[in-house]
GUTIBA-394165 format. One record per residue: residue in three letters; y, x negated, z of N, C-alpha, C in turn. Coordinates in steps of 0.001 Angstrom, whole numbers, plus 500000, padded with zeros to 6 digits. Layout:
residues N
SITE  aa   n_c2   n_c1   n_c3  ca_c2  ca_c1  ca_c3   c_c2   c_c1   c_c3
SITE ALA      Y      X      Z      Y      X      Z      Y      X      Z
...
END
This chain:
residues 148
SITE  aa   n_c2   n_c1   n_c3  ca_c2  ca_c1  ca_c3   c_c2   c_c1   c_c3
SITE MET 670288 847864 313539 670492 849083 314252 669636 849125 315517
SITE TYR 668443 848573 315421 667598 848523 316623 668260 847680 317712
SITE ARG 668944 846652 317229 669629 845812 318183 670757 846570 318865
SITE GLU 671494 847329 318125 672581 848109 318695 672056 849117 319697
SITE ILE 670998 849793 319323 670408 850783 320226 669889 850073 321480
SITE GLY 669292 848925 321314 668798 848145 322456 669948 847712 323352
SITE SER 671055 847301 322728 672227 846887 323487 672798 848073 324258
SITE TRP 672849 849237 323600 673334 850436 324296 672419 850813 325461
SITE MET 671153 850698 325193 670172 851025 326241 670362 850083 327440
SITE GLU 670617 848824 327136 670839 847846 328214 672121 848197 328981
SITE GLU 673171 848562 328271 674419 848951 328919 674239 850222 329753
SITE ILE 673459 851164 329227 673197 852400 329972 672423 852088 331245
SITE ARG 671451 851186 331166 670687 850799 332360 671609 850138 333392
SITE ALA 672487 849243 332920 673426 848567 333818 674373 849600 334449
SITE PHE 674822 850556 333595 675701 851607 334098 674990 852445 335151
SITE ARG 673725 852789 334896 672946 853579 335851 672746 852793 337146
SITE SER 672522 851509 337024 672335 850668 338210 673633 850629 339037
SITE GLU 674772 850451 338352 676052 850443 339059 676351 851807 339677
SITE MET 676020 852869 338949 676220 854218 339493 675358 854434 340734
SITE SER 674148 853907 340709 673252 854036 341857 673843 853299 343068
SITE ARG 674359 852075 342841 674991 851328 343935 676261 852034 344417
SITE PHE 677030 852565 343473 678237 853304 343822 677889 854531 344658
SITE HIS 676834 855232 344257 676383 856411 344993 675962 856024 346420
SITE ALA 675260 854921 346561 674827 854457 347884 676043 854075 348737
SITE THR 677015 853399 348117 678222 853003 348845 679004 854231 349307
SITE VAL 679177 855206 348411 679889 856430 348766 679137 857177 349863
SITE GLY 677818 857201 349802 677014 857844 350852 677227 857163 352194
SITE GLY 677267 855830 352197 677523 855083 353431 678914 855369 353979
SITE LEU 679900 855411 353075 681263 855727 353498 681356 857147 354038
SITE SER 680643 858055 353422 680636 859441 353898 680037 859519 355300
SITE THR 678956 858787 355521 678327 858762 356845 679289 858176 357884
SITE ARG 679949 857067 357511 680911 856459 358433 682082 857396 358713
SITE MET 682539 858109 357684 683650 859050 357856 683245 860192 358780
SITE ASP 682027 860693 358639 681540 861756 359530 681496 861269 360980
SITE ALA 680994 860040 361177 680932 859474 362529 682343 859300 363102
SITE PHE 683264 858841 362252 684648 858669 362696 685266 860003 363095
SITE GLU 685035 861053 362331 685567 862377 362658 684999 862892 363978
SITE ARG 683703 862649 364228 683104 863076 365497 683749 862340 366672
SITE ARG 683949 861032 366517 684590 860264 367588 686028 860714 367817
SITE LEU 686739 861005 366739 688116 861475 366857 688172 862818 367578
SITE GLU 687269 863715 367262 687217 865013 367947 686922 864828 369435
SITE ALA 686011 863893 369754 685690 863630 371164 686919 863092 371901
SITE VAL 687651 862193 371263 688859 861637 371882 689903 862733 372083
SITE GLU 690065 863614 371109 691035 864704 371238 690647 865653 372368
SITE ARG 689352 865921 372524 688910 866788 373626 689205 866129 374970
SITE VAL 688934 864835 375071 689198 864118 376321 690702 864091 376593
SITE ARG 691487 863940 375563 692943 863902 375716 693482 865238 376206
SITE GLU 692871 866332 375838 693317 867654 376268 693042 867878 377756
SITE ARG 691961 867341 378273 691593 867557 379677 692628 867017 380659
SITE PRO 693095 865777 380523 694103 865314 381480 695371 866158 381443
SITE SER 695683 866714 380309 696857 867570 380225 696697 868758 381165
SITE ALA 695516 869324 381209 695260 870440 382126 695349 869958 383577
SITE GLU 694838 868760 383845 694922 868214 385199 696375 867963 385594
SITE VAL 697152 867437 384665 698568 867185 384947 699278 868502 385235
SITE ASP 698964 869535 384470 699561 870849 384728 699177 871352 386117
SITE ASP 697920 871129 386506 697491 871526 387851 698289 870777 388917
SITE TYR 698465 869466 388714 699228 868667 389675 700684 869119 389731
SITE ARG 701256 869428 388580 702643 869904 388566 702768 871209 389346
SITE GLY 701805 872093 389162 701819 873350 389910 701698 873113 391402
SITE GLU 700842 872177 391781 700656 871860 393199 701931 871248 393785
SITE VAL 702578 870363 393038 703830 869759 393505 704901 870832 393679
SITE ALA 704998 871753 392733 705982 872836 392842 705697 873703 394070
SITE ARG 704420 873989 394314 704052 874799 395480 704418 874072 396774
SITE LEU 704129 872773 396834 704443 871998 398036 705954 871881 398249
SITE GLN 706715 871742 397160 708170 871701 397293 708697 873022 397839
SITE GLN 708145 874120 397352 708559 875439 397840 708224 875587 399325
SITE GLU 707022 875134 399701 706607 875218 401110 707518 874367 401995
SITE LEU 707865 873175 401525 708763 872301 402279 710145 872938 402419
SITE HIS 710621 873552 401362 711921 874231 401406 711894 875373 402424
SITE GLU 710806 876141 402434 710682 877241 403391 710638 876724 404825
SITE ARG 709929 875623 405040 709869 875050 406390 711242 874551 406831
SITE ASP 711986 873951 405901 713336 873503 406243 714210 874679 406648
SITE ARG 714095 875790 405910 714882 876978 406263 714466 877520 407626
SITE GLU 713159 877541 407902 712684 878015 409205 713183 877110 410324
SITE ALA 713213 875799 410067 713695 874868 411085 715176 875101 411362
SITE LEU 715933 875409 410322 717357 875684 410530 717571 876959 411326
SITE LEU 716653 877921 411169 716778 879158 411933 716594 878918 413430
SITE ALA 715874 877873 413785 715594 877596 415187 716689 876761 415849
SITE ASP 717686 876293 415087 718755 875473 415649 719762 876345 416391
SITE VAL 720193 875860 417543 721194 876569 418342 722304 875582 418676
SITE GLU 723544 875984 418424 724687 875173 418822 725466 875956 419874
SITE ILE 725729 875304 420986 726381 875962 422119 727806 875423 422212
SITE GLY 728771 876315 422221 730164 875899 422295 730726 876064 423695
SITE HIS 731806 875336 423976 732567 875437 425226 731727 875108 426457
SITE LEU 730843 874165 426347 730076 873696 427501 730660 872340 427881
SITE PRO 731311 872244 429050 731972 870988 429410 730969 869838 429487
SITE GLU 731440 868691 429054 730592 867502 429051 730843 866699 430317
SITE GLU 729743 866279 430954 729858 865497 432176 729156 864169 431971
SITE ARG 729633 863185 432692 729061 861851 432576 727618 861853 433082
SITE GLY 726698 861242 432320 725297 861126 432715 724535 862433 432668
SITE GLU 725013 863390 431907 724340 864694 431874 723043 864624 431067
SITE ASN 722139 865536 431373 720907 865707 430620 721102 866972 429782
SITE VAL 721271 866803 428472 721603 867931 427604 720452 868933 427561
SITE VAL 719213 868463 427596 718062 869372 427586 718107 870259 428823
SITE HIS 718390 869648 429964 718478 870420 431210 719625 871430 431138
SITE ALA 720756 871006 430586 721904 871915 430470 721557 873115 429594
SITE VAL 720816 872894 428514 720432 873993 427617 719467 874935 428321
SITE THR 718487 874405 429056 717531 875278 429753 718220 876073 430860
SITE VAL 719158 875451 431583 719893 876165 432637 720728 877275 432021
SITE LEU 721404 876991 430910 722213 878009 430248 721344 879161 429755
SITE ALA 720175 878841 429207 719259 879893 428749 718796 880741 429923
SITE ALA 718506 880108 431065 718077 880860 432251 719194 881784 432731
SITE ARG 720442 881326 432667 721571 882174 433080 721743 883359 432132
SITE LEU 721318 883175 430887 721376 884280 429920 720166 885198 430043
SITE GLY 719216 884837 430913 718041 885673 431129 716893 885367 430182
SITE VAL 716907 884187 429586 715841 883793 428659 715027 882690 429318
SITE ALA 713719 882913 429416 712844 881892 429990 712565 880856 428906
SITE LEU 713238 879720 429004 713113 878664 428004 712593 877420 428698
SITE ASP 711455 876939 428271 710844 875756 428854 711355 874528 428106
SITE GLU 711341 873380 428775 711788 872151 428112 710916 871810 426908
SITE ARG 709667 872284 426899 708783 872039 425750 709201 872846 424524
SITE ASP 710002 873898 424728 710490 874700 423608 711611 873996 422850
SITE ILE 712193 872985 423457 713311 872267 422841 712762 871006 422180
SITE VAL 712995 870893 420879 712543 869700 420156 713342 868500 420639
SITE PHE 714643 868582 420606 715533 867615 421222 716900 868270 421350
SITE ALA 717738 867711 422183 719078 868261 422372 720049 867102 422461
SITE GLU 721174 867252 421805 722195 866218 421844 723547 866860 421576
SITE ARG 724581 866148 421922 725922 866627 421613 726269 866145 420209
SITE VAL 726908 867021 419454 727298 866669 418092 728806 866800 417964
SITE GLY 729346 866152 416988 730775 866276 416748 731528 865050 417208
SITE ALA 732762 865272 417658 733655 864182 418049 733116 863466 419277
SITE PRO 733452 862196 419430 733012 861469 420625 733613 862092 421879
SITE PRO 732965 861882 423011 733432 862515 424245 734853 862086 424597
SITE THR 735588 863042 425138 736946 862776 425623 736863 862603 427131
SITE PRO 737921 862228 427780 737850 862070 429244 737323 863336 429915
SITE ALA 736569 863141 431006 735924 864264 431695 736940 865307 432121
SITE GLY 736572 866534 431938 737416 867638 432365 738421 868072 431318
SITE SER 738629 867275 430270 739598 867684 429252 738902 868553 428215
SITE PRO 739638 869481 427619 739016 870349 426623 738661 869559 425369
SITE GLY 737726 870089 424601 737365 869473 423323 736125 868624 423376
SITE ALA 735271 868814 424381 734025 868060 424439 733129 868473 423281
SITE ALA 732307 867543 422827 731402 867841 421711 730383 868881 422147
SITE PRO 730129 869903 421316 729182 870947 421719 727743 870458 421647
SITE PRO 726895 870893 422583 725478 870530 422500 724819 871240 421321
SITE TRP 723854 870565 420727 723098 871133 419612 721632 870927 419929
SITE ALA 720836 872003 419880 719430 871904 420276 718549 872659 419300
SITE PRO 717790 871946 418447 716800 872641 417644 715631 873041 418536
SITE LEU 715261 874304 418504 714186 874793 419359 712872 874798 418592
SITE ALA 711778 874733 419339 710461 874653 418714 710103 875933 417979
SITE TRP 710587 877058 418394 710236 878337 417771 711507 879095 417452
SITE SER 711557 879706 416291 712738 880496 415947 712843 881707 416867
SITE LEU 711712 882153 417421 711732 883272 418363 712551 882895 419597
SITE SER 712432 881642 420057 713207 881182 421208 714689 881219 420892
SITE SER 715074 880775 419692 716495 880791 419345 717002 882212 419218
SITE GLU 716170 883141 418760 716577 884546 418683 716822 885099 420082
SITE LYS 715987 884722 421048 716172 885188 422426 717472 884657 423000
SITE VAL 717752 883368 422736 718961 882757 423274 720188 883400 422652
SITE LEU 720129 883662 421363 721281 884266 420685 721417 885702 421100
END
């Protein structure tokens, strides 16, 4: 019986030793798991920040697109198309537009005209009806309002 009790005592000691090692291993795993969770939280926080930056960039792009659209509309407001102006060989369309504006009583400088050209069908023989009308985008919509 002493032998049995001694054998049990030996098994209990071995069991306690294994439990102690198991406890140490679980403690190490717990420490590693805590460190892993902290790193994961840090990565998630960093991942959230670029999302906010991307949203800021998207807002800025939308604002710039709106501004570009508004500028395009303003530029269209400054365009003037003049009809029934006979086309002559070697004419200066900018000069023709400024002379026409002066005859209408509008002081229009050549610097107010971005560019001027005839648009539409190619020129027909001189003096025949149907010449392409001049088209002149003006530098300021106020100038086009005066001309109109």
